[in-house]
N, C-alpha and C positions, 0 to 999 in steps of 0.2 A: 458703380455703374447705375444711373438713373434710369427710370422707366423709358423714357423717349429713346436714350441711346440704345437700350435693349431692343425696342422695336425697330430701330434702324438696322440695328445688326441682323434680327430676323428677316428683314426685308432684303438684305445683300446675299442671304444663302438659303439655298434649298433646303438644306438639312444643317441642323445644329447637334451634334452627337454628345451624349451624356457619357459618364464613365460606367463601370460595371460594378460588381459586388464588392465593396470592402470587406465584408465579414468572410467571403470565400477566400480572400487573399491574406486573411490574417490567420484562419484555420491552417493553410497551407503552410505559414510561418511559424505554427507551433501554439496558436490560441488554443486553451484548453477549456472544456465545459466549466462553467463557474467563473472564469475570467471575465473580467469587464472591458469589452473591446474599446471602450472610450477611454480607458486609462493607458492605452497604448501611446496616446499623445505625450504622456508624462514619462511613462516607463521605457519606451522603445521608439523615440521620436524619428530615428533616421529611417527604421522600417516603413513608417507612414509616408514619410518622404519619397522613399523610393517606389512605393506602391501607387502614390499619385503620377510619380514622373513616368512609370510604365503606361499608365493609362493616357497621359499626355502624348506619349510616343505613338501609342496606337490609334492617336486621333480624336481624343475626346475634346470638345471645345468647351465643356463644362465639368469640373470635377467636384464632388461633394465632400467637405470636411468630414471627418471621423466624429461626428457629432450628433448622430442618430438618437442615440439613448442618453445623451447627456443632460438629463432633467433631474430634478431633485428628488424624483421617486427612485429612479435607477441609482443614482450616486449615494442614496442614504446608506450610512455604514462604512463608506468607502474612506471618509476622511477629506474628501475633495469636493469642492463646490462647482456648480455648472459653469460660473465665471472663469476659474481657473482652467478647467478642461477645456471648455470652447476656444478660450483665449489662445491656448498652446495649439490645439488643433487646426486652427484657422491660421496660425503663423506657420504652422508646417506646410499647409497646403499652398499659402501663398509663396511660400520658399520654393515649392517643387513647380510652381507655375511662373517664376520669375523670368522674365526674358521672352515669355511666348503671350500669346492673345488668349490664353485660357481663362476662363472666369472660375471663380471660388465660390461656392455656395455653401452657406449654413443649411445643415442635413437636420430636420426636426421630424421625428416619428410620434408616434401614438404614446401616451403616457401610461397606457397598459391598464387604465381603469374605467368603468363604464360611468357615466355621468347621470345625474339625476333626471328623471325620475326612475328610470330603470336601475341605476346603480347608485352608489353613495358620494361619489365625487361632485362637489358642488361645481357649478359653472365658473364661478369667480376664482375658485382653486385652481381650475385648469388653465383659466386665463393667467393667472399670476405665474403659474410655472412656465407657460410658454413664453410670457414676457419676460421673464428672467433669461431664458434661452436667447430670444431675439435680441435682448439689449446687450448681452455678452458678445454675440455675433457682429452686431453693428459697432461696438466698441473697437472689435478686432479688425474691422475693415473688410467684411465679405461684400461680394460683388451682387449678390442676389440671395433671397430666402427659398428654400424648398421644403413644403410639408408634405410627407409622403406616407404610402402604407397607411393611409387612415381608412376607417371603416364606419365611424360614427361622423355625420354631418355636424352635430352638435359640438362635437371636440374639434372639428376642423373649423368651425366658426370661432371658437374661443381662441384658436390658435391665430386666425386671420384677424381678428380684433386686436390681439396682442401685438401684432406686428404693424398694423394701421396706426395704432396709438403710440408706438414706440419711434416712429420716423419723425424727424425734424421736418417742420414746414419747408417743403421744396427739396426735400432730399429723400424721397420715397424711393425705395428699392424695388426692383422686379420681384414678382411673388409669383413661384410655381406650386401648383398643388396636384397631387396624384391620389387616388383612392384604389383600394383593393376590392375587386368584384368577384362574386360567384358565377356560376354558369347562367343563372337565370337573370344576369344584369343587376343583381342586387348585392350589397355588401351583407355580411352575416347579420348585421343589426337591421336589415331592411331597406336601407336607403338605395333608392333606384337611381340608375345613371342620369336619367332626365332631371331629376331633383338636384342631383349634384350639379348639373349644367345650370339649371334655373336659379339657384342661390349664388353660384360662384360668379355667374355672368354679371350679377349685380354688385359684387362685393370687391371691385377694382383688383382682380386677380390678372396675371399678364399671360399665364397658359395653364392649361387643365389636362389631365389625362388619367392613366391608369399605371400601376406598377404591380409586381408580383403576380404570381400565377403558376400554374403547371407548366406553361409555355407560351410562345407567341400566339399560336393557333386558338388558344382558349381565350385570348382577349380579342380577337376579331369581332365577335358579335357585339362587344361592349363598345368597341370604337365605332362602329358602323352605326350604333345607336347614337352615340355621344356627339358625333359630327352633324346629326340632324337637329342639334339644339343649341349649338354654340357656333360663334364666329371666332373665337379664342384660339390661337396657336395650341396644338394638341401634342400630346406627351405620351409615350409608351417606353417603359422600361419593363421588360419582360424576364421572367426567369429561364434558365438553360433546363427547362423541365423539372423533374423532381429527382434526389439523390438515390442511387441504388442502396437498399437496406444492408447488403453484404459489403460492397466497395465503398460506399459514400460518394461515388463518381455521379455526377448528372447526366441525364440520358439523351442530351441535345449537345451535338458537337458544335464548335465554333462555326464550321461552315453550314451546318444544319440551321443554326440559329440565324445567321445573317439571311438564308434564303427565306426563312418563315417571317422575318421582318420586313421583306420587301413589299408585301401586301399593304402594310401600313403606309408606305411611301406613296404609294398609288392611291391611297385613300386621303392623302394631303396631310398626312402627321410630319410635322416638321422638327421634333425634338425626340430623338431616339437613343435608347441606351440600353444597359442590363441591369437585371436585378440578381436574386439568388444564383450562384452557380456560375455566373459570368465573370470571367476574368479579362485581362487586355487582350488575348488572343479572340476573344468573341467581338471586341470593339473594333480591334484591327480588320476582322473578317466583315464586319458591318460596313466599316468606311471603303473597303475595296468594293463591296458589293453595290454601294451607293455612288461610286465615283463617277459614272456616266449616267445617272439616274435624274429625272426631273420630278420634282413634287407633283402629284396629282391635283386637280383644280377641286376645290370644294364649293359645295353650294351656300351661299349666303342666305342666313335665316334671320327673320325678324319675328318674334314670338312674344305675344303677351301673355304672361303666366305668372301664377303664384304657386306656393308649395309647401308642404310638409316633407319630411325626409321620405316618406314612403308614397306620397300621392302628389301628382303634379296636375294642376287645374289650368287649362288654356281658355282663355277669352276668345274663343272662335265660335261661340254660339251663346244663345241667352243662359244665364247661369242664376241660381238661388243663393243667395246670401241669408242665411238663418239670423233673425233678428231678436229670438227669445232671450239672449244673455244680457239683459238690458233691465236695470232696475226702475226705469220710468213706467209709473203706472203699475206696478207689480209688487204689491206688499209682501207676498211671500218670499219672492226674490231679494227684497230689500232685506226682510229678516234673515235669510241664509247669509247675505253678505255680512250683516252685522255680527252673527252668531259665527260666521266664517264656516259655515256648513258647505264644505265643498262638495260633498256627496249630491246635495240637491242641484248645485250648479251643474256638477258632471253629468247627472241625470237627465238635465235640459239639453245639455250638449249632445248627447247620445241619442236622445230622441229626434233631434233636429237631422243629424247625420243619417239615422235610419229613415226619416221621411223624405230625404231626398236633397237635403241641403248640400251645396257644393263648397261652401266658404262658410265660416262661422264669424259673425260680428261679435266683439267682447267689449262690453262696456260695464263699468264697476263704479260709476261716478254716483256719489252718494254723500250728502252732507255730513260732516264729523267723520269720514273716513279716510284712513292714510291711501289715498288712491294709487299712488306709485308702487307701494308696498304689496297692496291688495291686486293690483292688476298684473304684476309680475307673479304673484303666488297662483294666481288663477290661470295664468298663460301656462306656467310650468305644469300645474295639475292637468289642464285639458291635453297637453301633449302626450300624457300616459295614457288617456281614455279614447280619445277620437284621432283619427289621422287626415282629418281636413285642414287647409290652410286657414290660417286665422286673419280677421281684420280688426285691427286695434282701434278701439274706438273711444277717443277721449279729446278734450279741448286742452289738456294740461300737457305741456311738453316734457315736464319731468316724468308723468306717468307714461307717456307714449316712448319716452326713451327706456325706462325701466322695463316695459314690457317687450320692446323691440330687441334689447341686449338679450334677453334669455329666451326669444322665440326661436324654435328649431324649425328653420326653414324660411321662405322670402313671404313676408305679410303684406298687408295693405294698411295704411294709415288712414283712418277716417277721423279727422280731416284737416285740411288747410282751407283759407278761404283768400279773398283778395286783398285782405288789409297788409299792409307792408310789414308789420310786426307780426302777423301769423306767417307770412311767406319766410320771413328772417329766421323765426324761431323753429319752424317745422321742417322745411325743404333740407337743410343741413342733415338732420336727424335722419329722414328718409334716405339720403344719399350714402349716409355713413354705415348705415345697417342694412343696405341693399333692399329697400321695400319698394312698393308701388304706393301711389297716394292718389286720394280722392280729393279734388278742388271743388269747394262749395262756390256757386255764383253769387255771392254777396261780398260786400266791402264795406269801407268805413261809412259809406252812404245808406247802407242797408240793402233790403232785397229789391232789385229792379223790378219794375213792372212789366217790361217788354222782353221779349225773347232775344231782340238784337243786343240790348244792353246786357243780357246774361251773358251772350256770347263774346262781348268785350272784356267781361271780366273773365272768362275762362281763357281767352287769349293771353291775358297778362299773366295769368296763374301758369299757362303752359310755357311762356316765355321765361318767367322766373325758374321754372323747373329745369327747362333745359339748360339755362345758364348755370345752374347749380350741378350739372352733369347728369342728371336724371333722363334716362332714355325716353323718348315720346311714348313707347308702348306701356310705359310704367305710369302714364299720366291719365287718369280718369275724371270725369266731370260729372258732379250731381248738379243737375238744373233745378233742383229742388221742388218738393211737392208741398202745396198749401192747401189748407182745408177749403174744399169747394163749398162746403155750407156757408163760409164765411166770404170766400173771395172766388165766386164761381167763375169770373172770366179768366183766372190764372191757371186753370186746368189746361186751356188751350194753348197758353203762352208757354207752359212748361213743355208741352208736345212739341211746339214750334222750336224752342230752344234745343232739344235734343236733336232735331233733325239739322239745325244750322251748326250745331257742334261737331256731328258727325261728318256733314258735307264739307265744311269750311276748314275745320281743324283736324279732321281724321282721327279724333280721340274716341276712347271708350265712355259710355255713360251709364251713371249709377242713380237709382232712386230708392227712397223710402216709400213704398208704394201705399202703405195702408194710412198714411198721414191724411191722404185725399177724403176720407171718408167720415172723420170725427163729426158727431153731432148730426148723423142721419141715421134713418131705420134701414135694416138689411144691409149692414156695411159690407158683408161679403160680396153683394152683387155689385156694389159701386167699386169695390177694390179690383174685383176680377175684371170689369169692364175696362177699367183704367188701365190696368197691367196690360190687358191686351192691345189697347190703343198705342200705349208707351212701347210695347215690343215692336209693332208696326213701324213706330217712328224711328226704332234703332236702339232700343234700351239693350244693354250688355249685361248689367247687374241688376237684379230686382231684389231689394232687401225686403224680405216677405217672412210670413210665418210658415215654414215648409210642412207644418201639421194640418194646415187648412188644404184639402184635398183639391178644392176647385182652383185654387192658386197653382199648386204644383202640376195639376193637369193642364192648366193654361200655357205654362212654360214649356211642358213637355210636347203639346200639340204646335207650339210655336217652332220647337226644333224640327218637327216634321215639315211644316210649311215654309220653313226658310231653307230646307234642305241641309240641315245640320245634323239629322239623323238618318244616316244611311240604311235605307231599306225600311225605315220606321222600326228598327229592332227596338231601341229603347223604348219607345212608346208602347209598341206591342207588349213587351215584357211586363211594363208598368200596369198594363190593362188587364194582364191574364188573371191576376189574383185580385178579386175585387174586397176592398179593406173596407170593415165597418166605419160609417161616419163618428165624427167625435161625440154626437149626442147618444149614438147606440153604445158607443164604448162606455160612456158614462153611466148607461143603465145596466150594463152588465156587471155581475158579481166580480170582485178582486180575485186575482188568480190565488190559488191556495198557498199556503207558506212554502211548502217543498219547491213548488214552481218559482216562487218569488226568489228564494235562496239561489236557485240554479242561475237565473237571470242576473241577479245581483252579482254573482261570482263571473259570469261572462262579462258584465260590464265594468269590473274593477270597483264596485261601490263598497268600499271598506266598512263604513259605519254601519251601513245597511245589512251588509252580510252578518256582522257581529249581533245586530238587533234580532234579526231573523232566527240565527242560530240559539240566541238565549230563548227565544220563544219555542223553538222546535224542540228543546232539550227538556222542556216541560212533559213533552208526551213522547218522546222516542229516546231509545238507548243511544249513547254515544257511538258506539261502532256501526249501529245501524245508518245513524246520520253520517258518518263518514263513508261507508262502503255503498250505501243506496243513494247518496246525494253529492256530496262532495267529490269523490273520486270520479264519478261519472261526468260532473259538471267540468272538471279539470280535463278528463279524456276529450269532451267535446271541444274545448279551447284548443287543446293541442292538436286535434284533427284540423280545425279552422287554420292554426298556425302552419300545419305541413301543406295545406292547401293554397297557403298564402292570402287567405282572406283576411287575417291579421298578421301583425308583425311584431316583432321583438318588444317594443313598449307595451303593447296592449297584452301580450302573454305574460309578461312580468306583473302588470297590473292586476290581471286576473289571479295570479298566483300570490299576490300580496294580499289581495282581498280574501281568498280561501285562506291563507295563514291567520286571519282574523277569527275564522270560524274555529280553526285549530286551536288556538289560544283559549278560546272560549270551553271548547271541549276537554281541553286538557285541565283546565281549572276545575270543571265539572268532575272529572275522574279523580283529581287529586283529593277533592272534598269528599267523595264517596269513599276514598280509601281503595281503589281499584287500581289494578295494574296500567302500565303506560299504554299509549297507542301506536308506539313505533313498529312499523313492519319488519324491520330489519336495519342493520348498520352498513354503511357505504363508506369506504374511506375515498378521499378526493385529494389530488395533489397534481400542481403544475410541476413537471419534471426539473431535475437539476439543470441550472445553467439558463432557465428561461424565466423571466420576470413578469411575463404576461398572464393575467388570471382572470381576463373578462370572462372568457367563455367557461371556465370552471365556476365562476361565481353565479353564473346564470343557472348552470346545470344544479347547483347547490340549492338555489331558491326553489326551483321547480321539484326537486325530488323531496325537499323538506315539506313541501305543501301536499305531497302525496302521502305523508305519514311516515317516510324513511328517516332514520337518524343518520346524520351526515357528519363524519369526522373529517373536518377541513384541515390539511397540513400546510395549506398556503402555496407560496410559489417559491421556485428555486430549491426544490426539496432533494437532498441527497438520496442515493439509492438505499442506502443502509437504513435511513429512516423510514422510508416506506416499508420496508420488510420488517422492520422491529414493531412498527406501529400495527401492521396487519396482525401480527402474533399477539400483540399486547391486547387488542380489541376483538380478537377472534373473528375477523373480517372475511366475509365469503365473496364480497364484490368489490373491486376497485376500479376507480376512474382516473385515468392519467390524461393530463392535458399538454399540449406542445403547439406554441403559435410559429415558431422559427424552424426553417429546415434544419439549421445546425444543431438543434437540440433534440431531434428525432432519435438520434442515436443514444441519448440518455434515456429516452422512452424505451427503446429496445432493451438496453441494459438492464432497466428496471425490472422489466417483465422476465428477463432472463434470471435476475437474482431471485425473483419470488418462485420461479419455478424450481431452482436449485435449493431453494429453503424448505421445500417440501410443504408449504403452506398451501392447503385445499381451497384455492380462490380463483375466481374468474376475473378476467381485466377487460375493461372496455376502455376505448382511447378515443380522443376527439382533438381538432384543432384545424386550423386554416389548411395547413400544408398536407392533411393527410387525406388519404382515400381508402375505401374499403379494401382495395388490394394491398395497398402499402401496410394497412393495419395487420392484414393477415400475414404478411411477410415478416413483419416484427415480431411476430407471436402472440398478439392480442386475440382474445376470444369473440370481442365484438368491436364493431365501429359505428360511433355514435355521431352523426353528421351536425346533430343539435339536441338541445335539451329534451324536446319531445320524444326523439329516439332513445335518450338515456331513460327515460321514465319506462318504456317498452321493455328494455334490457332487464331494469331493475324487477319489473314484474315477472319476467321470465325466469331470472335467477332466485329471487327471494319470494316471490309472490305477492 
């Protein structure tokens, strides 16, 4: 089924029903912990056919082939390949659907590892594994692709690129995407629901939504938010609550499930189904409840926006694009690029974010530098240090593509111009990677002298972008700032061009403001005045140095005067604390080394942390440095994480920076022949039957950087091994992780075995399916909702 046929079918039906949980049905049929459910396609094929048929009989319009974990990671050691498992699973689903209108989907889940920079899995490695699955599904003849239970927008992007780049021209299949969110409308990695919508709206996806959760009611706030940011068809595939620790039964009945799903129909959700705990009876009850129901109307939205995974920036007010990540005229920045000194570059990015930048322009163009490789490397590093959307600034299509490919979020491409060769080289990249684009009003004839001529080029750029499939709200125009000392009359033409583009084309406008003042004294005055005039003309994106207070103040004031800052709240907050000017700062003495170390840890500047630690060890004892500086610094980072002021990438980056300090300290202690710095030993394991260890790996990184010795048993760890290793290493604190509801029983069995062994230890548990009450019910001493809480537990137990 192609995309158009899928759209036509959606238009004909108020609702399309998805199936329920394959895993629940397999457990009822005898699936044991440690069994690979995907191998049932080879070992018990008739069972899968029967399950699919029961869902079809219950009313499912789309069934998911049993391929969720049929990736190279999960199948490693099984002797089977993704190709043979997926081929057979799809064949069985098609056999069950034969003679019906039911569609068969390739079901693809998370790989179970965190991508760089927070983790160790490279983006292209994830891409390759997803592409292997997608190609196998296409070869087997699926009708559509489903990527579900995703928590990392970066991983989902890798999967979507793998899909798009596997389709033959003109034979693109529908693609459905669902992510799993917590109560705060964020995934565990910090991805906000509006960021999901922002990126997926731009990536040629056919429907988006949510799956998994404690139950339908827990997903209502997520869907309320999601429908405000997308016009795509919506999906809800909810759990039947959580299983009872004693009986294993889920706490929501089929009738209750159907009743709790009806509010989604009223919100305009079109694709409805079940996740963990839902069997054919749930889908049948849902079909019955929807029988005489009409889908609710949805408001249509058109939003100009860009995003990182944790921050979405809307172009509904004047915005600041930080211009300082650019080597032009900056000798120190050029040196940093040549020496690949990422710490210097990250520090400039952090400064701009703290000064009020909304978006960061990134340019590494330097003669003799491998621009594609360096730009990609800088983009990946920035994503671990700041959470601002990025503006990829280059004239090299290869560099632009390298950066867009690894950019985690929706970026801006700076830039394209009116030359045919520029339009044909850049616009397809913008469309493929779901970016916005800046069009420069110049062409093969150079820069026009009049506003009307610039408008004509802007119109040509817009028409070319629209023809490429780039929506109008993702097209921005730069009417170009010329140096007023050389071409004084051109400032007025630039301002007039902005007005014409806004009035006649309805496009957003961009300017590199500081170009105006080259060659004049008191440049700041010229820049500030021109910025004010441009904002009055309709400027949306001002590319400026946010560290110059007069410029950021001008933008803040404009937001008030243009009624973009409700109650002047942002302006008042920004004026409450009067910061010293740059000249005053330069006159002040540098912060002392301990304060510099604390700040470097907070910002994740690894090289700087290492250097400062080496200097401080010349005058401080190692344990004093750990207890008085490093631990409090990490505590402060953890508290910011708990308050959602920073998110997982920044937390991991700070921990990695602290790790540099610990390595220096350990080397010093060994050199002096003293005892080690470990505060105590902690055993970590993902329980038997569960191959997901993202959460456990994050906890490990954070605990190690607090000075604890972590013994990591890995994933899918048998009960007996946890007990034996706890005894062998004299462990007092054990952390157990489980991501799937089906493996929580293994967690309970592990805790029971530890108690029966007589080992005097305490156990903390964590995972997406757990709650504090549930942890208590299975006998755990503590529930850790995240890595920061795991640290507090370790302090309580081990000191």
